[in-house]
N, C-alpha and C positions, 0 to 999 in steps of 0.2 A: 798461271802463277798463283800460288797459295796465298792465303791472307797474311800469314806470318812473314813470308819472304817479301811480300808487297810492302808490309809495314817496315821491314828492315831497309828496303830500297828507299822509301819515302823519308825515313829517319836519317839515313846516310846523306841523301841529297840535302835535307834540311840542315844537318850539321855543317856540311861544306858551305852552303849558301850563307847561313847565319854567321859562320866563322869568318868568311870572306868579308862580309859587311862590317862585322865588329872590328876586324883588323884594319880595313880601309878607313873606317871612321876614326879609330884611335890615332892612326897616323896623321890624319887631317886635324884632329883636335890638338895635337902637339905642335902644329905649325899653321895656325889659322891665317896668318898674313900670306904665307906661301900659297895656301889654298885660294885665298882671295885673288892673288895674282893669276893663278891658274884659271879661275872663273873669269877674270877680266880679260884674259887672252882671247876669249871667244868674241869679244867686242859686241856683246848683245845686251849688256846691262850697264848702268852707271856704276862707277867705282863704289859709291856708298852702299848700293844694294849688293854688290859683290862681296863687300866686307861683312855685311849682315848675314848673307847666306853662308859665308865661310865660317861664321861662328855657330850657325844654327844647323846646317845640313849634316855636318859630321856627327853631331849628337843624335840627330834623327836616324842616321845610318846605324849607329851603335845600338840605340834602343830597339830599332826594328830587327836588327840582327839578333839581339838578345831575346826578342819576342819569338822569333823563329826557333832559336835554340831551346828556349825554356818552355815554349808552348802557351805562355800567358799572352793574350792578345795576338795569337798566331795569325789569324786571318787578316787582322788590321795591319800587322807587320808586313805580311806578304803583299797586301794591296798597296801600301805605301812604297815598298821596294819596287814593285812592278811599275808604278808611276815614275819613280826616280830614274830607273834604268831607261824607261821609254823616253823620257824627256832628255836624258843625257845622250842617248843614241841619236835623237833628232837634232839636238844642238851640235853634236860632233859632225854629223853629215852636212848640216848647213854651213858650219865653219869650214869644212873641207871643200864644199862647193864654192865658197867665197874665196878660196885660195889661201886660207890662213894655215900656217904651219904651227900647230898647237901640240902640246903635250897635255894629256888629260890630268895627270897628277892624282889619279885614283889611288895609287899605292905609294904616294910620296916619291922620293928620289929613286926608288927601285923601278918604277915604271916610266921614268923619263926617257929612257933610251929605246922604248918600244916604238914601232911604227904605227901608223894609223890603222893598218889592216889588223895588226895584233890586238890593238885596243878594241876595235870594232868586233872582232871575233870573240874576245872574252866577254864583251858586253852582250852580244847576242846569245852566247851560251848561258850567261847569267839570266837573261830575260826568259829563255826557254825553261831553265830550271825553276825559276820563281813561278812562271805560268803553270808549269807541270805540277808544282806543289799546290798552287791555288786550286786548280781544277781537280786534282786528286783528293784534296781535302773536302771539297764539295761533294764529290762522288762518295767518299767514305762516310760522310755525314748522312747522305741520303740512304746509303746501304744500311747504316746503323738504325735509322728511323724505320726503314722497311722491315728490318729484322725485329725491331722492338714491336712494331705493329702486328707482325705475324705471331709473335709470342702472346700478345694481348688477345688476338682472335682465338688462339688455341685455348687460352684460359677461360674464355667465355663459353666454350662448348661444353 
């Protein structure tokens, strides 16, 4: 795969991932108490902490999504999104193992009718996409450094 087609692929995945997180975050920002109830349904945190997270996490999702979309703080945005998705997947699996019938509330009321398998599949796809972007970004940075180093070596000759 050529460099330009690879960049188009990375950028397309980045736009999709960033857009999903901005959209999901904005929906939660508009209904923080509903999101606090969704967090509380997992029965893992006290209500007061669920409310605090409901006011903080959506903004974190929005800012990280914007970082991926805009390229500013790109690696940091990907790192945080990777952690958020991983924690959510673990919390969902633990809740399911405990027999809790939960709706994730990831996309507000639009996702309330999805089943557990659908939510888990979407989250795993997002985790794979964010991980792909993280690893490809490191590889592209190391390739750029190697290319820059070889140019410097040629100039010294």
